[in-house]
PyMOL commands that place a pseudoatom at each C-alpha (Angstrom):
pseudoatom trace, name=CA, resn=MET, resi=1, chain=A, elem=C, hetatm=0, pos=[58.177, 62.511, -25.832]
pseudoatom trace, name=CA, resn=LEU, resi=2, chain=A, elem=C, hetatm=0, pos=[58.733, 59.737, -23.427]
pseudoatom trace, name=CA, resn=GLY, resi=3, chain=A, elem=C, hetatm=0, pos=[56.646, 57.681, -25.378]
pseudoatom trace, name=CA, resn=ILE, resi=4, chain=A, elem=C, hetatm=0, pos=[58.234, 59.004, -28.983]
pseudoatom trace, name=CA, resn=ILE, resi=5, chain=A, elem=C, hetatm=0, pos=[61.779, 58.006, -27.845]
pseudoatom trace, name=CA, resn=ALA, resi=6, chain=A, elem=C, hetatm=0, pos=[60.565, 54.676, -25.894]
pseudoatom trace, name=CA, resn=SER, resi=7, chain=A, elem=C, hetatm=0, pos=[58.999, 53.454, -29.688]
pseudoatom trace, name=CA, resn=TRP, resi=8, chain=A, elem=C, hetatm=0, pos=[62.163, 54.820, -31.276]
pseudoatom trace, name=CA, resn=ILE, resi=9, chain=A, elem=C, hetatm=0, pos=[64.253, 52.270, -28.927]
pseudoatom trace, name=CA, resn=ALA, resi=10, chain=A, elem=C, hetatm=0, pos=[62.109, 49.079, -28.830]
pseudoatom trace, name=CA, resn=THR, resi=11, chain=A, elem=C, hetatm=0, pos=[61.797, 49.600, -32.587]
pseudoatom trace, name=CA, resn=TRP, resi=12, chain=A, elem=C, hetatm=0, pos=[65.913, 49.852, -33.322]
pseudoatom trace, name=CA, resn=ALA, resi=13, chain=A, elem=C, hetatm=0, pos=[65.703, 46.880, -30.665]
pseudoatom trace, name=CA, resn=TRP, resi=14, chain=A, elem=C, hetatm=0, pos=[63.134, 44.656, -32.453]
pseudoatom trace, name=CA, resn=ASN, resi=15, chain=A, elem=C, hetatm=0, pos=[65.278, 45.432, -35.767]
pseudoatom trace, name=CA, resn=GLN, resi=16, chain=A, elem=C, hetatm=0, pos=[68.418, 44.378, -34.235]
pseudoatom trace, name=CA, resn=THR, resi=17, chain=A, elem=C, hetatm=0, pos=[66.949, 41.148, -32.888]
pseudoatom trace, name=CA, resn=SER, resi=18, chain=A, elem=C, hetatm=0, pos=[65.004, 39.911, -35.904]
pseudoatom trace, name=CA, resn=MET, resi=19, chain=A, elem=C, hetatm=0, pos=[68.501, 40.769, -37.830]
pseudoatom trace, name=CA, resn=ARG, resi=20, chain=A, elem=C, hetatm=0, pos=[70.443, 37.885, -35.736]
pseudoatom trace, name=CA, resn=LEU, resi=21, chain=A, elem=C, hetatm=0, pos=[67.489, 35.245, -35.384]
pseudoatom trace, name=CA, resn=THR, resi=22, chain=A, elem=C, hetatm=0, pos=[65.773, 33.095, -37.750]
pseudoatom trace, name=CA, resn=VAL, resi=23, chain=A, elem=C, hetatm=0, pos=[62.571, 33.952, -38.931]
pseudoatom trace, name=CA, resn=SER, resi=24, chain=A, elem=C, hetatm=0, pos=[61.012, 31.241, -36.745]
pseudoatom trace, name=CA, resn=MET, resi=25, chain=A, elem=C, hetatm=0, pos=[63.032, 32.129, -33.741]
pseudoatom trace, name=CA, resn=ALA, resi=26, chain=A, elem=C, hetatm=0, pos=[62.300, 36.110, -34.594]
pseudoatom trace, name=CA, resn=GLY, resi=27, chain=A, elem=C, hetatm=0, pos=[58.442, 35.124, -34.977]
pseudoatom trace, name=CA, resn=MET, resi=28, chain=A, elem=C, hetatm=0, pos=[58.214, 33.319, -31.386]
pseudoatom trace, name=CA, resn=MET, resi=29, chain=A, elem=C, hetatm=0, pos=[59.511, 36.865, -29.977]
pseudoatom trace, name=CA, resn=ILE, resi=30, chain=A, elem=C, hetatm=0, pos=[56.359, 37.860, -30.954]
pseudoatom trace, name=CA, resn=VAL, resi=31, chain=A, elem=C, hetatm=0, pos=[54.548, 35.773, -28.790]
pseudoatom trace, name=CA, resn=PHE, resi=32, chain=A, elem=C, hetatm=0, pos=[56.423, 37.386, -25.829]
pseudoatom trace, name=CA, resn=GLU, resi=33, chain=A, elem=C, hetatm=0, pos=[55.198, 40.853, -26.894]
pseudoatom trace, name=CA, resn=THR, resi=34, chain=A, elem=C, hetatm=0, pos=[51.816, 39.327, -25.785]
pseudoatom trace, name=CA, resn=LEU, resi=35, chain=A, elem=C, hetatm=0, pos=[53.011, 37.882, -22.514]
pseudoatom trace, name=CA, resn=PHE, resi=36, chain=A, elem=C, hetatm=0, pos=[54.338, 41.349, -21.502]
pseudoatom trace, name=CA, resn=GLY, resi=37, chain=A, elem=C, hetatm=0, pos=[51.175, 43.070, -22.533]
pseudoatom trace, name=CA, resn=LEU, resi=38, chain=A, elem=C, hetatm=0, pos=[49.309, 40.431, -20.333]
pseudoatom trace, name=CA, resn=LEU, resi=39, chain=A, elem=C, hetatm=0, pos=[51.653, 41.347, -17.423]
pseudoatom trace, name=CA, resn=TYR, resi=40, chain=A, elem=C, hetatm=0, pos=[51.221, 45.049, -17.524]
pseudoatom trace, name=CA, resn=SER, resi=41, chain=A, elem=C, hetatm=0, pos=[47.498, 44.790, -17.817]
pseudoatom trace, name=CA, resn=PHE, resi=42, chain=A, elem=C, hetatm=0, pos=[47.670, 42.488, -14.633]
pseudoatom trace, name=CA, resn=VAL, resi=43, chain=A, elem=C, hetatm=0, pos=[49.419, 44.923, -13.205]
pseudoatom trace, name=CA, resn=TYR, resi=44, chain=A, elem=C, hetatm=0, pos=[48.059, 48.142, -13.769]
pseudoatom trace, name=CA, resn=HIS, resi=45, chain=A, elem=C, hetatm=0, pos=[44.419, 46.703, -13.680]
pseudoatom trace, name=CA, resn=MET, resi=46, chain=A, elem=C, hetatm=0, pos=[45.964, 45.382, -10.000]
pseudoatom trace, name=CA, resn=THR, resi=47, chain=A, elem=C, hetatm=0, pos=[44.124, 41.740, -10.513]
pseudoatom trace, name=CA, resn=ILE, resi=48, chain=A, elem=C, hetatm=0, pos=[45.470, 38.391, -10.868]
pseudoatom trace, name=CA, resn=PRO, resi=49, chain=A, elem=C, hetatm=0, pos=[44.923, 36.099, -13.782]
pseudoatom trace, name=CA, resn=THR, resi=50, chain=A, elem=C, hetatm=0, pos=[41.949, 33.504, -14.122]
pseudoatom trace, name=CA, resn=ILE, resi=51, chain=A, elem=C, hetatm=0, pos=[42.414, 30.003, -13.983]
pseudoatom trace, name=CA, resn=TRP, resi=52, chain=A, elem=C, hetatm=0, pos=[41.790, 30.558, -18.176]
pseudoatom trace, name=CA, resn=GLU, resi=53, chain=A, elem=C, hetatm=0, pos=[44.177, 33.254, -18.416]
pseudoatom trace, name=CA, resn=TRP, resi=54, chain=A, elem=C, hetatm=0, pos=[47.373, 31.159, -16.606]
pseudoatom trace, name=CA, resn=MET, resi=55, chain=A, elem=C, hetatm=0, pos=[46.058, 28.391, -18.718]
pseudoatom trace, name=CA, resn=SER, resi=56, chain=A, elem=C, hetatm=0, pos=[46.617, 30.466, -21.963]
pseudoatom trace, name=CA, resn=ILE, resi=57, chain=A, elem=C, hetatm=0, pos=[49.801, 31.575, -20.548]
pseudoatom trace, name=CA, resn=PHE, resi=58, chain=A, elem=C, hetatm=0, pos=[50.964, 28.458, -20.314]
pseudoatom trace, name=CA, resn=PHE, resi=59, chain=A, elem=C, hetatm=0, pos=[49.940, 27.066, -23.570]
pseudoatom trace, name=CA, resn=ILE, resi=60, chain=A, elem=C, hetatm=0, pos=[51.787, 29.714, -24.987]
pseudoatom trace, name=CA, resn=LEU, resi=61, chain=A, elem=C, hetatm=0, pos=[54.863, 29.231, -23.099]
pseudoatom trace, name=CA, resn=PHE, resi=62, chain=A, elem=C, hetatm=0, pos=[54.685, 25.903, -23.903]
pseudoatom trace, name=CA, resn=GLY, resi=63, chain=A, elem=C, hetatm=0, pos=[54.149, 26.223, -27.292]
pseudoatom trace, name=CA, resn=VAL, resi=64, chain=A, elem=C, hetatm=0, pos=[57.312, 28.346, -28.147]
pseudoatom trace, name=CA, resn=THR, resi=65, chain=A, elem=C, hetatm=0, pos=[59.071, 26.329, -25.641]
pseudoatom trace, name=CA, resn=PHE, resi=66, chain=A, elem=C, hetatm=0, pos=[58.307, 23.201, -28.193]
pseudoatom trace, name=CA, resn=GLY, resi=67, chain=A, elem=C, hetatm=0, pos=[59.190, 25.228, -30.665]
pseudoatom trace, name=CA, resn=ILE, resi=68, chain=A, elem=C, hetatm=0, pos=[62.750, 26.115, -29.821]
pseudoatom trace, name=CA, resn=TRP, resi=69, chain=A, elem=C, hetatm=0, pos=[63.384, 22.131, -28.970]
pseudoatom trace, name=CA, resn=ARG, resi=70, chain=A, elem=C, hetatm=0, pos=[62.252, 21.212, -32.469]
pseudoatom trace, name=CA, resn=ILE, resi=71, chain=A, elem=C, hetatm=0, pos=[64.171, 23.969, -34.188]
pseudoatom trace, name=CA, resn=ASN, resi=72, chain=A, elem=C, hetatm=0, pos=[67.117, 22.943, -31.816]
pseudoatom trace, name=CA, resn=GLY, resi=73, chain=A, elem=C, hetatm=0, pos=[66.748, 19.413, -32.213]
pseudoatom trace, name=CA, resn=PHE, resi=74, chain=A, elem=C, hetatm=0, pos=[66.662, 19.817, -36.290]
pseudoatom trace, name=CA, resn=LYS, resi=75, chain=A, elem=C, hetatm=0, pos=[69.952, 21.367, -36.209]
pseudoatom trace, name=CA, resn=ILE, resi=76, chain=A, elem=C, hetatm=0, pos=[71.466, 18.989, -34.277]
pseudoatom trace, name=CA, resn=ARG, resi=77, chain=A, elem=C, hetatm=0, pos=[70.657, 15.766, -36.432]
pseudoatom trace, name=CA, resn=ASN, resi=78, chain=A, elem=C, hetatm=0, pos=[71.302, 18.022, -39.505]
pseudoatom trace, name=CA, resn=LYS, resi=79, chain=A, elem=C, hetatm=0, pos=[74.817, 18.308, -38.364]
pseudoatom trace, name=CA, resn=SER, resi=80, chain=A, elem=C, hetatm=0, pos=[75.436, 14.719, -37.932]
pseudoatom trace, name=CA, resn=LEU, resi=81, chain=A, elem=C, hetatm=0, pos=[74.347, 13.769, -41.501]
for i in range(1, 81): cmd.bond("trace and resi %d" % i, "trace and resi %d" % (i + 1))
show_as sticks, trace
zoom trace
């Protein structure tokens, strides 16, 4: 029962978020699902990420940060035109 309720709430929250964000920002939110999945996996197995996993996490976060920076920079430049 808890799984059904949590799944319903997560679906509702995702729909609310995707309606309020641009398509590119909503796509970046999917990346955080992967990161939280990794976090839960590491906690469940009580392990620490290897150096390759740390590098992967860094590149994922860097890509999302760069994408947000590019989107915001693009919006600022277009407002001045």
